[in-house]
C-alpha positions in Angstrom: -10.5 106.0 -100.6 -13.2 104.3 -102.6 -12.4 103.3 -106.2 -14.7 104.1 -109.2 -17.1 101.2 -108.3 -17.1 102.3 -104.6 -18.1 105.8 -105.5 -20.9 104.6 -107.7 -22.3 102.4 -105.0 -21.9 105.2 -102.4 -23.4 108.1 -104.4 -26.1 106.5 -106.6 -28.6 105.7 -103.8 -28.2 109.2 -102.3 -28.4 111.2 -105.5 -31.0 109.0 -107.0 -33.5 109.6 -104.3 -33.1 113.4 -104.5 -33.4 114.6 -108.1 -33.9 118.2 -106.9 -30.3 117.9 -105.7 -28.8 115.6 -108.3 -29.8 117.6 -111.5 -28.4 121.0 -110.4 -25.3 119.2 -109.1 -24.9 117.5 -112.5 -25.1 120.8 -114.3 -22.3 122.1 -112.0 -20.2 119.0 -112.6 -20.6 119.3 -116.3 -19.6 123.0 -116.2 -16.5 122.1 -114.2 -15.6 119.3 -116.5 -15.8 121.7 -119.5 -13.4 124.1 -117.8 -10.8 121.6 -116.5 -10.8 118.8 -119.2 -9.0 120.8 -121.9 -8.0 117.8 -123.9 -11.5 116.2 -124.0 -13.0 119.7 -124.5 -11.0 120.1 -127.7 -12.0 116.6 -128.9 -15.8 117.3 -128.4 -15.4 120.6 -130.2 -13.9 118.7 -133.2 -16.8 116.3 -133.1 -19.2 119.2 -133.3 -17.6 121.1 -136.1 -19.0 119.2 -139.1 -22.5 119.5 -137.7 -22.0 123.2 -137.1 -20.9 124.0 -140.6 -17.3 124.6 -139.5 -18.4 127.4 -137.1 -15.9 127.2 -134.2 -17.9 129.4 -131.9 -21.1 127.4 -132.4 -19.1 124.1 -132.0 -17.8 125.3 -128.6 -21.2 126.4 -127.5 -22.7 123.0 -128.4 -19.7 121.1 -126.9 -20.3 122.8 -123.6 -23.9 121.7 -123.7 -22.7 118.1 -124.4 -20.7 118.1 -121.1 -23.8 119.2 -119.1 -26.0 116.7 -120.8 -23.6 113.8 -120.1 -23.5 114.7 -116.4 -27.3 114.8 -116.4 -27.3 111.3 -117.9 -25.8 110.0 -114.7 -28.5 111.8 -112.7 -31.1 109.9 -114.9 -29.4 106.6 -114.2 -29.1 107.1 -110.5 -32.8 108.0 -110.2 -34.1 105.1 -112.3 -34.7 102.7 -109.3 -36.8 105.3 -107.6 -39.0 106.5 -110.5 -42.6 105.8 -111.1 -42.2 104.4 -114.6 -46.0 104.3 -115.2 -46.0 108.1 -115.3 -42.6 108.6 -116.9 -43.9 109.1 -120.4 -46.8 111.3 -119.3 -44.8 113.6 -117.1 -41.4 113.7 -118.7 -41.7 113.0 -122.5 -43.1 115.0 -125.3 -43.5 112.7 -128.3 -43.3 114.0 -131.9 -45.2 111.8 -134.3 -46.7 109.5 -131.6 -48.7 107.7 -134.4 -45.5 106.0 -135.4 -45.5 104.1 -132.1 -48.7 102.3 -133.1 -46.9 99.1 -134.0 -46.1 98.7 -130.2 -49.7 97.9 -129.6 -49.7 95.0 -132.2 -48.0 91.7 -131.9 -44.7 91.1 -133.8 -41.0 91.9 -133.5 -40.1 95.6 -133.2 -36.7 97.2 -133.1 -36.3 100.7 -131.7 -33.1 102.2 -133.1 -31.7 105.4 -131.7 -28.4 107.3 -131.1 -26.4 108.8 -128.2 -28.8 111.8 -128.0 -30.7 113.0 -125.0 -31.1 109.8 -123.0 -32.4 107.0 -125.3 -32.3 104.5 -122.4 -34.7 106.5 -120.2 -37.0 107.2 -123.1 -37.1 103.5 -124.0 -37.9 102.7 -120.3 -40.9 105.1 -120.5 -42.4 103.1 -123.4 -42.6 99.9 -121.3 -45.7 101.5 -119.7 -47.4 100.8 -123.0 -47.3 97.1 -122.2 -44.2 95.9 -124.0 -41.0 95.0 -122.2 -37.7 95.2 -124.1 -34.2 94.0 -124.5 -31.4 96.4 -125.3 -27.6 96.2 -126.1 -25.2 98.6 -124.4 -21.5 99.1 -124.5 -19.5 96.4 -122.7 -18.0 98.5 -119.9 -14.7 97.5 -118.2 -13.9 96.5 -115.5 -16.6 93.9 -115.3 -17.6 94.7 -111.8 -18.3 98.4 -112.7 -20.1 97.3 -115.9 -22.3 94.9 -113.9 -23.3 97.6 -111.5 -24.3 99.8 -114.4 -26.3 97.0 -115.8 -28.1 96.5 -112.5 -29.1 100.2 -112.4 -30.3 100.1 -116.0 -32.3 96.9 -115.4 -34.0 98.4 -112.3 -36.5 100.1 -114.6 -37.8 96.7 -115.9 -36.0 96.4 -119.3 -33.4 93.7 -119.9 -30.0 95.2 -120.8 -27.1 93.2 -122.3 -23.5 94.0 -123.0 -22.7 94.2 -126.7 -21.2 90.8 -126.8 -22.1 87.6 -128.8 -24.3 86.5 -125.9 -26.1 89.9 -125.9 -26.7 89.7 -129.6 -28.1 86.2 -129.3 -30.4 87.3 -126.5 -31.8 90.2 -128.6 -32.3 87.9 -131.6 -34.2 85.4 -129.4 -36.4 88.2 -128.1 -37.2 89.3 -131.6 -38.0 85.8 -132.8 -40.5 85.6 -129.9 -42.2 88.8 -131.1 -40.5 91.1 -128.6 -39.1 94.6 -128.6 -35.3 95.4 -128.8 -33.6 98.7 -128.5 -30.2 99.4 -130.2 -28.0 102.4 -130.8 -26.6 102.8 -134.3 -24.2 105.8 -134.3 -21.0 104.2 -133.0 -19.3 101.1 -134.6 -18.2 99.4 -131.4 -17.5 96.1 -133.1 -15.3 97.5 -135.8 -17.3 95.8 -138.6 -19.3 98.8 -139.7 -20.3 100.1 -143.1 -18.5 103.1 -144.6 -21.1 105.8 -145.2 -21.2 109.6 -145.6 -22.1 111.7 -142.5 -21.9 115.5 -142.3 -19.7 115.7 -145.4 -17.2 113.0 -144.2 -17.2 109.3 -144.3 -17.4 107.1 -141.2 -18.0 103.5 -140.2 -21.6 103.1 -138.8 -22.6 99.8 -137.3 -24.1 97.1 -139.4 -25.3 95.0 -136.4 -28.7 96.6 -136.0 -29.6 96.1 -139.6 -28.4 92.5 -139.7 -30.4 91.7 -136.7 -33.5 93.4 -138.0 -33.2 91.7 -141.3 -32.8 88.2 -139.8 -35.8 88.7 -137.5 -37.9 90.5 -140.1 -38.4 93.2 -137.4 -40.1 96.5 -137.9 -37.6 99.3 -137.3 -38.7 102.4 -135.5 -36.1 105.2 -135.5 -36.3 107.4 -132.4 -34.2 110.4 -131.4 -34.4 112.1 -128.0 -33.6 115.6 -127.1 -33.2 116.8 -123.5 -35.1 120.0 -123.0 -34.4 120.6 -119.3 -33.2 118.3 -116.5 -35.2 115.1 -117.0 -37.6 116.5 -119.6 -37.3 115.1 -123.2 -38.7 115.6 -126.6 -38.6 112.3 -128.5 -39.1 112.3 -132.3 -40.4 109.0 -133.7 -39.5 108.7 -137.4 -41.5 106.6 -139.9 -41.1 102.9 -139.3 -39.5 100.7 -142.0 -38.3 97.2 -142.6 -34.8 96.3 -143.8 -35.1 95.0 -147.4 -34.8 91.2 -147.8 -33.5 90.5 -151.3 -30.9 88.1 -152.6 -28.2 90.7 -151.9 -28.0 90.8 -148.1 -25.1 93.4 -148.1 -27.1 95.8 -150.3 -30.1 95.4 -148.0 -28.0 96.2 -144.9 -26.4 99.2 -146.6 -29.7 100.5 -147.7 -31.1 100.5 -144.1 -27.9 101.9 -142.6 -27.9 104.7 -145.2 -31.5 105.6 -144.4 -30.7 105.8 -140.7 -27.5 107.8 -141.4 -29.6 110.5 -143.1 -32.0 110.7 -140.2 -29.1 110.8 -137.7 -27.3 113.6 -139.5 -30.5 115.7 -139.6 -31.2 115.4 -135.9 -27.6 116.1 -134.8 -27.4 119.1 -137.1 -30.5 120.5 -135.5 -29.3 119.8 -131.9 -25.5 119.1 -131.9 -25.2 119.5 -128.1 -27.5 116.6 -127.5 -25.1 114.2 -129.1 -23.1 112.8 -126.1 -20.2 110.9 -127.8 -17.0 111.3 -125.7 -14.5 109.9 -128.1 -12.6 111.3 -131.1 -15.5 110.2 -133.4 -14.1 111.3 -136.8 -10.7 109.7 -136.0 -12.0 106.5 -134.4 -14.7 105.8 -137.0 -13.3 107.6 -140.1 -13.0 105.7 -143.4 -12.7 106.1 -147.1 
């Protein structure tokens, strides 16, 4: 029987070519996962609770949507090599505050910072049709062969994806110093070096890396948050761009930027908790203070 990598190589080309099949199938897989994965189900409900005001019924409803959206993410990924990226933004994205994307038309380093909501990867791919390619950091998936296959699928859309390692960080810094675009997620502290900040009435470590990189490269930060409306249709809210302060106190500058992003993140998750596809015990893993 094929292992995890074997199943990926077997199913991705088939499902990727037939989205009319893969998206309904993903919804079914998500519904089954919700029913049978009782341990994970409880964990996701706990993740939702602070954003749902402690309402258990609402948290369960949003957690069920999270399962479905995670399954749809895989349908997005499988379909990426077969998509017409030139029409992706026009046909699949509704952009709120598109005027905030104006810096993409001008030279200079830009960092698009997002979270595990909707599908930030696919939405970032759509923006390449505006004439700017990008580099992005993603979680360093193990085993390596499986992670490499995921990178190959992600790169098929034209962007350059790097695992979140020292080498990946250096590649993103180099791209910014050349005036390029970099995409990063800032809602999970994968490196364990984060800043302790308030979020939804609790305190958690949020990553410092995006803000350190943006500060070093003097990059303009564009916060972007995606929401899946149906299958592969998304609403993407582009928040007001800003720069990380650059004073004599680097730590205070980084904390300032991270705090600003945390406020935006909390607002978006509170409005659409089921769009936040984080499958770990978030408050336990990242809790602090």
